C-alpha positions as CSV (number, residue, x, y, z in Angstrom):
1,M,48.4,88.2,21.1
2,S,51.8,89.8,21.0
3,E,53.5,91.4,18.1
4,E,55.5,88.3,17.5
5,D,52.3,86.3,16.9
6,H,51.2,88.5,14.0
7,P,52.5,87.4,10.5
8,P,54.6,90.1,8.8
9,E,52.6,92.4,6.5
10,A,53.2,92.0,2.8
11,P,54.8,95.1,1.2
12,R,52.2,97.3,-0.4
13,K,52.4,97.9,-4.1
14,P,52.2,101.6,-5.2
15,P,49.3,102.5,-7.3
16,A,49.7,102.3,-11.1
17,D,49.7,106.0,-11.5
18,F,52.3,106.6,-8.8
19,P,55.0,107.8,-11.1
20,E,52.6,110.3,-12.7
21,Q,51.6,111.6,-9.2
22,V,55.2,112.1,-8.2
23,G,56.0,113.8,-11.5
24,R,53.1,116.2,-11.1
25,K,54.0,117.1,-7.6
26,A,57.7,117.6,-8.6
27,A,56.7,119.8,-11.5
28,R,54.4,121.8,-9.2
29,K,57.2,122.4,-6.7
30,L,59.6,123.4,-9.4
31,K,57.1,125.9,-10.8
32,A,56.4,127.3,-7.4
33,R,60.2,127.9,-6.8
34,R,60.6,129.5,-10.2
35,N,57.5,131.7,-9.8
36,A,58.2,132.7,-6.2
37,T,57.7,136.4,-5.7
38,P,61.0,138.0,-4.5
39,G,60.6,139.2,-1.0
40,V,62.2,141.9,1.2
41,W,65.3,139.8,1.8
42,F,65.8,139.3,-1.9
43,G,65.7,143.1,-2.4
44,L,68.1,143.7,0.5
45,G,70.4,141.0,-0.8
46,M,70.4,142.5,-4.2
47,M,71.2,146.0,-2.7
48,G,74.0,144.5,-0.8
49,L,75.4,142.8,-3.8
50,I,75.3,146.0,-5.9
51,G,76.8,148.0,-3.0
52,W,79.7,145.6,-2.6
53,S,80.2,145.5,-6.4
54,V,80.9,149.3,-6.2
55,V,82.7,149.4,-2.8
56,V,85.3,146.6,-3.4
57,P,86.8,148.0,-6.6
58,T,86.8,151.5,-5.2
59,L,88.7,150.4,-2.0
60,L,91.1,148.3,-4.0
61,G,91.9,151.2,-6.3
62,A,92.4,153.5,-3.3
63,A,94.6,151.0,-1.6
64,L,96.7,150.4,-4.7
65,G,97.0,154.2,-5.1
66,L,98.2,154.7,-1.6
67,W,100.8,152.0,-2.1
68,L,102.0,153.6,-5.3
69,D,102.1,157.1,-3.8
70,R,104.3,155.8,-0.9
71,H,106.7,153.8,-3.1
72,Y,106.7,156.0,-6.3
73,P,105.9,159.6,-5.3
74,G,105.2,161.9,-8.2
75,P,103.5,165.2,-9.1
76,R,100.1,163.4,-9.4
77,S,98.1,161.5,-6.9
78,W,97.8,157.8,-7.7
79,T,95.4,157.5,-4.9
80,L,92.9,159.9,-6.3
81,A,93.2,158.6,-9.9
82,L,92.8,154.9,-8.9
83,L,90.0,155.7,-6.5
84,V,88.1,157.3,-9.3
85,A,89.0,154.4,-11.7
86,G,87.8,151.9,-9.1
87,L,84.6,153.8,-8.6
88,L,83.9,153.9,-12.3
89,L,84.7,150.2,-12.6
90,G,82.4,149.4,-9.6
91,C,79.5,151.5,-11.1
92,F,80.0,149.7,-14.5
93,N,79.9,146.4,-12.6
94,A,76.7,147.3,-10.7
95,W,75.1,148.5,-14.0
96,H,76.0,145.1,-15.5
97,W,74.3,143.2,-12.5
98,V,71.2,145.3,-12.6
99,T,70.8,144.9,-16.4
100,K,71.3,141.2,-16.1
101,E,68.7,140.8,-13.4
102,D,66.2,143.1,-15.3
103,R,66.7,141.0,-18.4
104,A,66.1,137.7,-16.4
105,M,62.9,139.2,-14.8
106,R,61.6,140.3,-18.2
107,E,62.2,136.9,-19.7
108,E,60.5,135.2,-16.8
109,R,57.5,137.5,-17.2
110,E,57.3,136.8,-20.9
111,D,57.5,133.0,-20.2
112,K,54.6,133.3,-17.8
113,H,52.7,135.3,-20.3
114,D,53.3,132.7,-23.0
115,E,52.2,129.9,-20.6
116,H,48.9,131.5,-20.0
117,E,48.0,131.9,-23.6
């Protein structure tokens, strides 16, 4: 008998609890994603993000200061002043990122603790 001689199979009906199974699996996957332990790459990425949040304003301040010193020379150095201002702004920016991430991690831990009780 060839494949052409076989009658086509009737489509199978999913089991009655199929939507529940899909819902449970989706919930399990979402929970696993939320509760994933940050790895080495996450830490390196966070260090890079914090580093760039300090470096970019510092370099922009220095560049603007150099431009101002060339075009509007004066008794004080714009380069030094704006370099320090950029550094302070970058440090504040990094502090903001770290505080935000710390708060999110604490809330996540509290949520986990509440789920287990």
